[in-house]
N, C-alpha and C positions, 0 to 999 in steps of 0.2 A: 792626740790618746786615745781620745773619747774612737776613735776609729778602730785602734789598736783594739781596744778592749771587746769591741763588736765583731773581731775577726773570730772564727772557729778553732780552735785546736786540732781540732779530729773532726771529722765526717762517716758517717756509715749511712748507706740503705737497708730498709729493714718494715717490714708490717708491724706495727704497736701496740699492744695488747695490755688490758688491764683486769684485775681481778676482779670478777664480782663481787660487789661491796655487803649481798645479800648470803652468797651460797659459802662463799670464800673458795670455791672450785672450780668454778667454769671461768674461762677466759674469754673477755666481752672484746672484739677490734676497735680500735680506734681510727678512722677514716676505711677508703675504698682503696687505698693503694696505699704500694708502700712509701717511705717518708723517710726525709732527710737527718736524722741523730746523729746532733754536735755536742760536744764537748766545750765549754766555754769559762773563762777567768774572771770571775767578777774582782774585780780588781780595791773596788769601794768599799766591797765587805769582808774582802781575803778569803776569797769562796770559789770553788768548783761546780758547776752544773752540766748537768745534763738536759738539754732542752730540745723538746721537736715540735714543729709548727705543721697543724694540717690548715692550710691556708688560713684564716685570721683567729681559726682556734686553738688553744697551746693544749696538745698532746701530751708531753712531758715538760715536768719543771720540777728536777728531782736536785736536791745540793747533796753533794758528795762528804762523805762524813767516816773517820778510821772504822766505822761499829758495822759499814755497808759492806756485802760480799756479792759478787756477781757468780750465779750458777747456772752453769753449762749441765740442760737434762734433756738435750739431745745433738744431734750433729748441725742441726741449722737453729736450734731455740736456746735462746739463754733470759735468766729474771733477775730481778734483785729486787730487794724489800725497800720502802721509804717512810721510814715513821714518823717525820712531819708531814711527807705527802699522807700519811696514813692510809696508802695504796700498795700491791706491787706490779711493777712494772713488767711486762715480757715483751722479747722482740725475737723475730723470726726471720733468720737471714736468707739470701740466694744458695749461700752454700757454704761450707765451715770453714773456708778460710777468712771471710768474711764476718763472721761469729770468734775466731778467734783473735784478730786484727782488734775488734770492740774490747774482748777480756784484756787483753792486754793493755789497752791503754786503759781501761776502766780502773785495773789495777794502780798504773803507773798514777793516776790524777786523784787516786784513793790514798796513794804515799805523799803525793803533794801535797794534799790538803790537812793530811795527820801532821804533816815538817809542819805546815801553819799554822796548826792549831795549838802546834808547842812552843811555837817561839813565841805567841804573848805571854806566854805562863812563865817562859824563861826569865822576858821581859818584865813581868809585875812588879817580882821584886825589887831591882834597882827604882825600878818608878815609884815605887813605893815607900822606897825610902827617901825619893828625892823630892817627892811630893811634900812631905811635911818641911822640907828646906825649904820647898818655894813656897808654898804656901806660909812658912815662917816668915820668909824673907819679905813676902807680898803683905802679910798682918804688919810687920815692923813698918813697912814703907807706908802702910794705910794707917797704923794704927788702930784697926780695928779687931776684937775676940768676938764678934758674934760674925763676924765674915769667917772665920778660923772653924767654928763650930758646924754653921751650917757646912762645909764643906766637907765636914768629915761624917756628919750622917747623912748627905749625898752618898758619897763614897760607900758606909758602911749599908744603906739602902740598895747600892747597885750589884754589889757582894751578895747581899743576899738572896737577890731576885735570880743569879746569876746560877748560883747553889741550888737554887730552888729547878730552874732551868735545867740543870747538868742530873738532877735526882730523876725525875719526870723523864729525861732521856734516859735516861738509865731504864728507869722499869719501859720504857716504849720497846727499848731497844731487845729485853729478855719478851715480851709478849710479840714483837714480830717474828724474836726465834722461833717461837711457837709454829706461829706462821706459817713462819721459813718452812720448818719441818715438814707441818701438812700438805703444804705444795710439794716439797719435793717427793712425799710418798705419793700425791695426786701426778703428778709429772712422771712419776715410774711408770704409775698405770698407763696415762697417757700414751707413752713411749710405746709401753708394749701393745697398746691399741694399735697407734699409729706404725707400728713393726707388721700385723697382722692387717691393717690394709694395705701396706706395700706391698704384701704376699699375696693380697686381693687383686690390687693393681696389676700385677705382675699379670694372673691369670685373665683378668679383663684383658690386657693389652694381647695376650697371645690371642683370646677368644676374635678380637678386634682384627688379629692377622687371617686370623682364619676364613671371617667373615667377607675380608677382603680379595684373598683368593677366591672367594665361591663366587663375589660378586666381579670381579675380571673372568670368571670360567663364564657366569651367566650372560657377562657382555660378550665375549667369544662368542656362545652359541646363539643368542641373540644377532649377532650380525651374520652368523651361517642363514641364522633362519631366512634373515633379509634378503641375504642372497639367493638362498635356493627360489622364495615367492619369487623372486623378480624372473628368474627361468621356470618357475614354473607359471609365472604371468604369461612368458612368452610363448610356453606349450600350448597353455590354454586357449590364447590367440591361434597359434596354427591349429588345434583340436577344431573352434569355430569355423573356421575356414574348411577344415574337410568336413564338419558335420554341413555346414551348407553346401557342400560338393556335393557332399550322399545325398542329401535332398533333391538338386539338381540331378541324381543320377535315378533315384528312385522316380519323380516325377516320371524323365524320360521313359524309366523304365516301363511305369506303368503305362505310359501311353503307348511303347510299342508291344505292351502286351497286349490292351486292348486294341490294336492295330491287329495285333497276331491272330485275337480271338477272331476278329472280323475276315478276316483272310480266310482264317480254318474255314468258319462257318460258309465263305463262299467255295472254300475248297470242296466241302463237303455239297453242299447246292450243287455244285458243276459235278461232283461224281456222281449223286442221285442224278442228276438230270443227265452223264454221257449213258449211263443204266439205262435207263429209260431209252434214252436215245437208240442204243445198241437193241434193246427191244423188240421197240417201235420201227428199228432200220430192220431186225430180223423178221418181226409179222410182214414189212411192206415189201420186202423180197419174196416172202411166201405167197404174199398176194400177186405180188407183178407174176410169180409161176404159174399162181392159178391162172391170173390172167391170162396170159399166155395160152395154158391150156385149153381156157376157154375159147381165146379167142382161136386156137387151133382146131379145136371140135366145130366153132362157130364158122368155119370155115369150110372143115369140112361137110358140116351139114349142108351150106348153101351150096355146095357142089352137087350134094347129094341130092337137095332142092330141085336145082338146076336138072338132074337130068329125070325124076320124075314130081308129080305133082299131087303126089297121097297125101290124103287130109291128115293120116296119124303122123306123117313126116313134120307134116307145120306144125302140128302140137308141140311136138317137141324142137320144133325152131322157135318157136316163141319161149319154150320152159325157159330153156338156153339162154337167150335174151334176156328174160327175168333176171335169172342166176347173175347171168354179165353185167347187168345192169346193177344188181345188191352188190355185184364186188367192187365195183365201179364206183360206187359211193361210200364202200369200207373203205378203198384206197383212198378217197380227197378228204376222207377224216382222218386217218391216221398221215394225211400228209399236213392236214391244218395242224394237227398236236404236234407235229414233228417241227411245225416252223414256231409256234409258239414255245416249243425247246428251247428253240437255238435262241428266241429274242433275248438279248443281255437284262440280267435281272440289276438291281438297283441295292 
């Protein structure tokens, strides 16, 4: 029996909220995540309860009555006021289907609670009629009038307390009806704000998609640049090799240029030497011709000298001999100069 009473009649998953007791406008979340919200039947008190636990903490403990009503304020949010607990509970569901199921179960349990509340009232009159008889029998059996008086006094006192509790419940119900109307107005404003937030959320989603597309494009460009960088590195290495070869060729060309300058200089020196050689050679040829002429003259004079012994001829011969000696010396000098020109230059 105890296990059956502890079994929930219905359970739903929702985020639990309570109204701010100070402002009566803002919602305060109970717990950091969605909780199990269950309907229970309290057989000992013949009552139906809505109970939700956040670990060891009680999030909801609401006893249903016929005066309660569950209000659906949006597609996924609903609320109800509990005068006994002195608060308003709000539930946020994952979808509208779960909200509709909970609201149907709420109305069903509320009807059961109302029916169970009517049954004791219908049974109260027969019980009250039977109680005097039972008490009379008991008094007749016990023979004590004081006992009967005490029973009636207790029943009367209990009846007064019940009337007082009923009056307080009615007053609280009217008070919470006003609070409920205020909450409905607030929820209407919250619904409008939520719709506006939904529109903004759609815009943000579109912007996010645009950012994702742009990010994809940038990633593709980055990949292309990395591939281009790899090709550029290869070209850079090839360019470095070409530059190195060019430096080698330039060094070789510089060596060849210096060698060409040296060869050109030697060529110019050779041409100058050749020019000098040609001039000296022509001078030497002239000197040889002059020497031949002088030899011929000397021979002629020697013949004449052999034929005559006159002093004047002797003087002429001496003069010719001197001229011939000078020419011969001049030829020797030219020969030395030609020898110097013909020597190899470093």
